[in-house]
N, C-alpha and C positions, 0 to 999 in steps of 0.2 A: 387590587387583590392582595391579600396577605398570604404568606407562605403557609402551607399545611404540613410541611415537613416537621418531624419531631426529632430535632437534634439536641436532646435535652442534656443538661449538665446537672445531675442529681445533687441537690444541695446537702443531703445527709449521708448517703452511702459513699459518695466520693470523698475519700480521705485526702486532705491536702498533702501533697508530697513534700519531702524535705528538699531544700535547695539543691543538694547534690544529686538527688534521685531524678529530678524532673528532666534534665536535658539528656540523660543517658538511656532511660528505658521507660518510655511512656506506657508501653504495652503492659508492664507489670502493674500499673495503676489502674488502667482501664483498657483491657485488650480489645474491646469492641470499638474503641475510638480510633481515629486516624493516627498514624505514626508520622513523625517528621519525614519529609521526603515523599509522602504519599499524595501531596497536593498536585493538581494539574496547573502548573505555573503559567503555561501558555494560555489556558482558558482565563485565568485570573487577569493576565496582562491584557488580553483582548477586552475584557470588561472594564478594566481601569483606563485604557486608552480610548475606549469609545468607538463611535462610528467611523471616525477618521484616523484609526490606528496606523494605517499605511502612511498617511501624510505626516503623522507625528514621528514615525520612525525615520522618514526622510529628513525631517528637521533635526532630529537627534543625531543622525549620521553626519549632517553638515556641522553640527555643534561640536563634533570631535576635533575639528580643525583647530590646531593651536593658534592660527592667525586670528581666530575669533574669540580667543580667551582673554580674560582680564589679566593684565600684568600688575600685580599688587605694588610693585616698586615705582610705578609711574606717578608723577604729580598730576595735578588737575589739568594743566594745559596739554601735556603729552597724552593723557588719557582721552581727552576730548578729540584730539587729532586721530588717535588710534581708532576710536569708535566710528568716527566719520569715514575713515578708510575702510572699516569693516562693512559699512553699508554698501560699498562698492562690491565687496565679495558677495553679498546677498543678491545684488542685482545680477552679477555675472553667473551666479548659480541658479538664477530664475526662482529664487525663494520668495520673491515679493509679488509674483504675478497671479497667484492662484485666484484671488477674489475679483480681479478686474475682468472686464468684458473680453470675449474672444476677439472682438474687433481690434483690440489693442495688445493682443498676444497673451491674454489671460485665460483663465479656465472657468470663470463664473462659479468658483467653488468657495462659497463663503464660509461654510462650516469647516472645511478642510484647512482653509487659510488661517482661521482664528485658532484652531486647535494646534496646528503646527507652530504658529507664531508664539504661543505661550511657552513652548518648550525651549525657546532660545534663551530663557532665563538661566539654563545650565551653563551656557557659554559666558555670559556676562549680563546681569540685569540692565546695565546701562545700554548695551546693544539692543536688548529687547525693547526697552522703552524708546530709545532713539529711533529704532525702526518703526515702532508704533506711532510716533509723532509723524514721521514722513509718510507712511503708507496706511496707517490705521486712522489717522486724524486728518492731516492736511489733504492727502490724496483722496481719502474717503469723503471728505466734505465736498470736494469737486465732483466726485462720482455720484453721491447720493443727494446732494442739494442742488447740483447743477443740471444742465440739460445737454443735449447732443453737441451743441456748439462749444460749450465749455469743455466737454470731454475731448473734443478734437484739438482744441487750442492748448490745453494744459496737462491733460493726463499723461501723454507720452513723456513729457519732461519730468513730471512728478514721479513717474514709474522708473525712469532710467537715472534719476538723481541729478539730471542737469538743472532741475529747478528744486533745490532744497527748500522746504517750506515749514512755516510755523502755523500753529493752530491757535488763533488769538481770540479766545473766548473769555477766560477768567480775568477779572479786574482786581486791582488792589482792594477796592472798596466793596466789591461784590464777587464772592467766590461761588458758593453753591446757589445763590439767588441770581440766576442768569437773567431772569425776566427784568431785573432792576438795573442792569448794566447801564452806564451813563454815556458811553461812546455813541455818537450820533452819525448817521449817514443821511444827509439832507440833499434832496434832489434839486438840481438847478436846471430848470426847463430851458433857459437860454443857451446853455452849453451842452445840455444832455449829459450831465455828469453828476455823480454823487460826490459830496464833500464829506470826507471822513474826518471827524474831529473828536479829540479827548479834551473836554472843557476844563478839567482839573486833575490833579495828580492821582486822586482816588480812582479815576477812570482809566489810568494806564493799564495796559494789558500786562499781566505778570505771570511768572513761573513758566514761561513758554519755552519748550524745547526748540532748538535751532534759532532762537531769537538773538542770543548774545553774539554768535559768530557766523554760522553757516547759512542761515536762511536768506533766500533771495526774494521770497514772496510770502504772504500770509493770507490765510482765510480768516477774515476779521468779522466778528459778530458785533453788530451795532443796531441801534434803534433806527428803523427806516422811517424817515419823515418826508412826506411829499404833499404839496398843496395844503400845508399847515396841519396835516394829520399824522400822528405817530401810529404806524401800523405794527409796531412791536419789533422784536429782535429778528434780524435777517443776516445772512452771511454774504460777504463780498470778497472777491479776489483782489488783493492789493499788493503790487510790487513794493519791496521795501529796500532792496540794495541793488547797486549796479554791479557790473562784472568785476570791478576791483574790490568789492566788498564794502564800499562806502554807502552810508544811508542815502536814500534818494531825498530830494527836497521835501521838507515838511515832516519827514519821518525821523524819529529819534529813539534812543533807548539806552538801557543800562544792562550791565552784566550782573546777574544775581550772585555770581561768585561761588565760593566754596560752600557746599551743602553738607548735610549730615550723611548723605549717601548719593549714589547715582551721579558721581562727579565726572563720568564720561559724557554727560549731556550738557550742552551749552545753554542752560536756562537763562532767560533774561526778560527784561521789560521792554515794551514798545509803547510809544505814544505818537499821536498823529495831530498835526496842526494844519487844518484845512487842506488835507491831501485830496486831490481830485482824481477820480477814476471814472472811466467811461460807464455809461448806463448799463452796458452789456456785461459789466463785471459783477453785477448782482447775480448771485447763484439763485436762479429764479424758478426752480421746480415747484415751489409752494407759494410763491408770491412774486408778481412782476409789476414793473412800472413802465407804462408806455411813454413815447416821446413827449407827449403833452403833460406827463406827470400823473396820469390816471393809474390808480393801483387796482390790480385784480389778483384774485387767488382762487384756486380750486377748492379751498377749504374756507367756508364762510366764517366759522367761529375763530376769533383771534386766539383764544385759549387753546383750542384743539390744534390750530395751525402751529402754535409755538411748540407744543408737546410733540407734534408729529415731526417737526424739523429736528428737535433735540433727540427724538427717538431713533432717528436714522444713525445716530452716533453712539448707540448703546454698545457697540462692539468692544469699546475700550474696557467696559466692565466685564464682559465675557472673557476677554483675553487675560485680564488681571486675575480672574478666578482660576483659570487654568494654570497660569504662571505661579500663583501663590501656592497652589496645590503641589506643583512640581517642586517648588522650593521646600515645602514641608517634607516631602518624600526624600529629598536630598539630605536634609538635616537628620531625619530619622534613620536613613540608611547608615550614615556615619555613626550616629550614637548607638544604634542597636548592634552594628558590627563590632564596635568598640566594647559595648557591654557584654558581648559574647566572649571576649578575650581578656579583658582587664580583670585582674583578681585583687581582692582586698579583704583582709581580716580572716582569721582562722575560726570560722563559726562552727564547723563540724569535724575538722581534722587538724591535728597539730602540724601536719606535714604539707597540706595543700590548702591555699587560700581559696575563698569562694569567688566564683564568677559574678560580676556585678548584676547581671540580668537574672540571677537566681534569687536575689533579694526582692521581697514583695514590693517594697516601696519603689524600687527601680522599675519593676514591671508596671506598676501603676503610673509612673511618670511617662514611660515610653509607649507601652502597649495601649494605654488609654488614648494617647494621641495618635497612634497608628490607626486605631478604629475610626477616629475622627477624620484622619487624612483620607481614608477610604470613602467616608461620607462626602468629603469635599470633592473627591474625584468623580464619584457617581453623579452628584448634583451638578457639577460643572459640565459634565458630559451632556446631561439633559438640557442644560442652559444653552449649550452650543447647538444642539439639535433644534431647539425652539428658535434660536437666532437664524439658523440656516433656513428653516421653514418660512420665516418671515422675509428674509432678504432674497431668497430665491424666487419669491412670489407664489410659492405653493400655498401659503397661508398668510395672507397679507391684508387682513381686514383690520379695522380699528380695534376690534376686540383682541385679535392676535397680537397686535403691537402693544396694547396695554398689558396683556399677559406677559409678553417678553420684558417690557419695562419693569414690571413688578417682580418678576422672577429674578432678573438681573440685580434689582435693588435689594433682594433678599439674600441671594447667594454670594454676591461680591463682598459684602461686609463680613460674613462668617469666614469665608476662605482666607481673606487677607488678615483679619484679626487672628485667626487660627495659625497662620503661617508665622506671625511674629511670636506668638506664644510657643509654638512648637520649636522654632529655631532657638529661642532663649532656653527652653528646657533641654534641648539637645546639647547646647553649649555647656550648660551646667552639668549635665549627665556625663560629659567627657572630662570634667574637672579642668585642670589647668591646660591640658593639651587642647581642649576645645576652644581656648582663647587664642591659640596660635593662628596666625594668618594662613598658614599652609593648610589648615583644616576648613577654611572658608566660611565658617558659620557666622562669625561676628560681622564680616563684611556683607554677607547675604542679608543678615538681619538689618543692618544699617541701610542697605539699598532698598529693602522691601518696606521700610518704615513708612515711607510716603504713600505706599499703595493704599493705606487706609484712609487717606484724605484726598487723593486725586481721582479723576474720573468719577467724582461724586463722593463727598465726605460720608463715611460709613453711617454715622449717626443720622445725618440728614436723609440718607437713602432709606434707613429703617423707618424714619418718620413717614416717608412716602408710602412704604409698605403698610404702616399702621393706618394711614388715612384710607388706603384701599380696603383694609379690613373693616373700617367704620362705614365706608361707602357700601360695601357688600352687605353689611349688617343692616344699614338703613333701608336698603332695597327690600329686605325681608320684613322689616318692621315699620316701614313708612316713616311717620313723623317722630318715631322714637318716644312714644308716650311712656311716662315713668312706670305706669302699671304694666305695660307690655314688657318693658325691660326687666322689671322685677320678676315677673312670672317666668321670663326666659331664663334668668339666672337660676331660679329655684328648680325649674324643670330640667335644665342642663345638668345641674349637680345631681339631681335624683336619677335622671336617665343614665348618666355616665356610670354611676355606681352599680346600677342594675345590669347595664350592658357589659361592663368590664369586670363584673364579679358579683359581690354582694354588698349590701349596705354596711356601713362601718361596724356596727355592733355585731352583726352576723359574721363579718370577716374575722373579727377578733375571736369569736367563739370557735369558728370553723378552723382557724389556723392555730389555736392555742396549743403550745407545746410542739408544734410541727414546723420546723424550718423548711422542710421539704415542700409542704403545701404552699408556704409563702413564696418560695423560690419558683415553684412551678407556675404560680400565678404571674410572676414578673416575666418569665420567659415566653409566655404566650404572646405572639405578635399582635393578636387582636387587642389584648390588654395594653400593650405598649402604644399602639395606635390611638386607642381611646383616651389614654391618659394624656398623651401629647396633644391630641385634637381638643380635648375638653379644656385643657389649660388655656389654649388660645381663645376658644369660644367664651369661656367664663370671664377672662380678663377683658376681652373686647366688649362684652355686654356690660360689665361693670363701668368701664370708661364711658360707654354710650349713655349709660344712665345719668352720669354727671353732665354730659354735654346736652342731653335732652332738656334739662332744666333751664339751660341758658338760651334755648331756641326762641327767637322772636324778641330778645332783650336788647338788641343792638350790637354793633361790631365790638365795642370795648368789652362788654360783658361776656360775649362769646369767646373773645380772645383770652380773657382772664380765666374762664372756665376751662378752656383747652390747655392753658399753661399749667393749671393745677394738676393735670393728668398727663402731661407730655412725657414725663419719665416712664410712667407705666405703659404708655402707648408704644414707646420705643422698645420696651421690654416685651410686650406682647408681639410686636413685629419680629423681634429676634426669636421668640418662641415659635412663631409661624415658620420662619426660615429653617429652624431646627426640625420642625415637622416635615417640611419639604425634603430636607436631607435624609431623614429617616425613610420616607417613602421611596426616594431614589435608591437608597441602599437596599431596601426590601425588594424592589423590582429587579435590581441587579442579582441578588441572591436567588430569586425565583427563576432566573434565566440560566442558572448553573445546573447542568445535568449530572456532572460527576459527583457521586454521593459524598466522598471524603472531602472534596473541595467545598461542596455546599454546606457540609456540617461545620467546617471551621469558619467559613464566612458567616454562617448564621450566628455562631458564638461571637464573632467580631461585631456583627450588627447588634446583637443583644447588649454587648458591652457599650457600644455607642449609645443605645437607647437608655440603658440604665444609668449611665453616667449623667445624662441629661436630667433624669428624674432625681438622681442623688444630689446633683447640684442645686435643685429647687425643691428638695424634699420637704422643707418647712411649709411651702405653699401647698403641696399635695396633702400633707397631714392636716394643716390648719383648715383646709377647705373640704375635708372629708373624702378626698379621693383615694387616700392610702391609709390603712389602719396603722395604729402604733405597732402592732405585732409585725406587720409586713415591713414597716419602716425599719424596725430593728434588724430584720433579716436581710435587708437590701445590701448593706455594705459587705457583709460576709459573702454574699452571693457574687457581688461584683469582684471581690478579691479572688474568689475561686475561678471566675471567668478569666481573669488576667493570668492566673496560674495555668489554667488549661491551655491558653493561647501561647504561653511563653515558649514552648518548644518550636512553635511555628513562626515566631516573630521575624527571624531573619529571612525565612522563605517568603513571608508576606510582604516585607518591604522590598526584597529583591525582585518580586514579581512585577513591580512598576517598570522595570526594564532599564534602569540607569546603570551604565557600565562605568568602568574605572576612568575612562576618558571624559565622562560626564561629571563624575564625582570629584576627582582630583583632590582627595582628602586622605591624608595618611591614616586617619582613624578607620577608614573603610578598607584598609589593606590588612595583611597578616602581620604587619610589623609588631604590633603589641603582643600577639600570640607567640611570635618568635622570641621576644624579650622574656615573656613569662616562662616559656619552656627552657630557655637558657638559665634563668634563675633557679627553676626547679631542679634541673640537672646538676647545677653547682652544689646546692644544698644536699641533694641526694648523695652525691659523691663525697661530700664533706662528712656526712653522717656515717657513710660506709667506711671511710678511712680511719675512723676512731680518733681523729685529731680535732674534732669539732669542740670548741669551748663550751663548757657547761653553763647553762642559763642560771643566773643567780636565783631566780624564783624556784627553779627545780632543786638547786643545791640547798636552799633554805628549807624547802619542804622535806627533803631527805634528812637533813640534819634534825629537823623537828621530830620526825618519826623515829630516828635513832635515839634521840634524847628521851622520848616517851617510852621506847622499848627498854632502854637502860634503867629508867626509873621504875618501870614495872618489875624488872628482874630484881632490883634492889629491895623492893617491897616484899617480894616472895621469899627472898633470902633472909 
C-alpha cells in the first residue's frame, strides 16, 4: 500500500530561503509546515531500530563500556589480544546467548540477537566481526548444521569461549564459488573416519577469523566423498590446536598479517594433510553417512541440499546490513553536527560567516545520504524480521528460505556499499578534522571496506538476485519466446506511462511552463513506485530477450549470451534492491501517526526516491518513462526537498539514538561551536574598540570614491 497522505512541497510557490534564513525561522517560509523540534523523535527511533529496539538498546548500553572500545594507539598484536579479551566481556554480560536454545541458557531469539549484534560496530568493528566469527559463524554452523548430539558436545564450549573456533569455508582458489571448493572429506569405512585433505595450495582455507592465533577448532567445509561418490559440500567439526596453542598433527596454517582494516581479528589460512576425524564429526542435519559408508539425506536434490545448508548461514549478511547502517548513521551524525557549527565564507554578511549546512551543495552531500541511511535502516529491519520468521520456524518453507536468501542478497550489497560512500563523504564534509583519528571516520571506513566482499561478494550477490529476477520472469513467460518478450517490453512501457501519468507527448503538453505540475507528479508515491518497478521489469525483460535466443544452443553459447548481459543483469538487480528499500521506507512512513513527523519523513522518502531517479535519469528519459519537461524540473525539486529538510537534519540523525559514548567523535560535540563563538566575540569586540586595522580592499575602495568625488568637483569648478 502506498501512502495517501499529501505532505506536498510546492515546487513553485515555495520560495527557496536564503542560507541564513533557513535554520532560524522556517515558519516565515511555510507556517503550515513542521518546525524544527516538532518531530516525535521517540517514534522515529522506534521505527529506525525496528522490532527488536529493546535488544538493540541493551547492546548499545553495553557498547558504552570503555573496555570494549578500540584503542587507536595499539599495534596489530596488542589489538588482537584486546579484542579476544573483549569476547570474554560479552560472555560475562550474556550478550552472546540470545540466539541459542534455552536448553543451553539461550533465548531462542534470532531476530533480537542479530539486531543487537550489528550495533556492536559502535564499540569496535573488529569486536563485532570477531564475535560474529565465534557465535554467528562457528557456533551457528554447529547449531544449524549439526544435530542434538553435536549441540551437547560442542555448543557449551563455543558459547562460553572455552572453544574458540574458525569458520573454514572460503578457499584461496574459490571464494564466492563455494560449490567448487577443493578440500575433500573422504570416508574410510575401515576406521569409520573422514579424512580431511587440501590437495593443493589453492584449496587452503583463507581469511578465517580465529585461524591465525586463537582458534582451537574449525567448522570445515569440504566435498564429502563416500563409496567413490562425491555428495557435494558438507560441514565437519575439526579440532585444529591443542591446549598450548600448537597445531595438531596434519593441520597447518599461516597468519594473514596486517590488513587494510579489522586488525583486531587474527585472520589466517588453514590447510589439512590427511587429517582424520570421527564419522560423527560430520554435521549431519542435511546429510549423513552410516558406518558402512552409505549416504542419506532428507533433501534428495544435491543442488537444493547445497543451497539449504548455505542458507542456514545467511545471518552474516543480515548482521552486516545492520552494522553498516549503524556505521552510516555514526558518520552522518558527526558530519551533520559539524556542518551545523562550522562556518566558512561571508556569503550574506560581512560580520558572520555561513554555517556549512546552509550551503546547498553541503545539504545535497549529507541530507541525500541521510535519506538513504533511513532506507538502509528500514530495509535492514525488514530483513531481520524475515530472518527471524525463518529461523524461529514460523515460516520455514523452501519458498521462505529462498525469499530470505534473495532479500539478504539484495539488501546487504546496498547497505555496505552505501556505508563506504557515506563515511567517505562524511570525512570530506568535515575537511581536515574529518581525517583526524579522534573523529573515527577514516578508521571506520577502513574497517568496513571488507564488508562489501565477505559474507558474499556484493557483485556476486546481486548476480544471484538478477538470476532470481530472470527465474520469476521465465515462470511468467515459459520458454521466453522472443515474440512474447518483445510484446512484454512494449506493453510494460506503454502501461507504465498510462498508469504513472500520461504518454510522453501528452506529459510535455500538460506540464509545459509549469514546474509545479512536474513536481507534483514526482512527489506522488504511486508514480515513484511505478517508475522504480517499471525500470526493473523493462531491464529484466530486455535481458531475457537476449538469453531466450540462446536457449537450446548448448552450454558455451548460453554462457556467452549470458556474459554479454551480465553487467546489465547486476544493474537490474541493484535497481530491484533499491525498489525494495523504497517499499520498506514507504511502509515505515505509513506507520507513523504523528502528522508533523510523517510529513518530514515523507519528504525524506521522496528525496530518497527522486535521487534514485535522478541518478538514472538518462534511462528514464531515453525509454519514455519521464518527459524532458519533467526531467528538467526534477533537479530543482530535489534541491528544494533538501532545503526543506535542512532544518531537521540534526534531529533526524540524532533520532537513531547514538549517544556521545557511542560516537566518541570531537566533531559531534559542541567544540567547533565554541571555537566559532570565541572568534565571533573577538572580532566583534575588536570592531567596537575602534582599533581594528582597516581592510586594504575597503581602503582602496574609499580612496577610489574620494578621488572620483574630487575629480567631479574639479570639473564643476
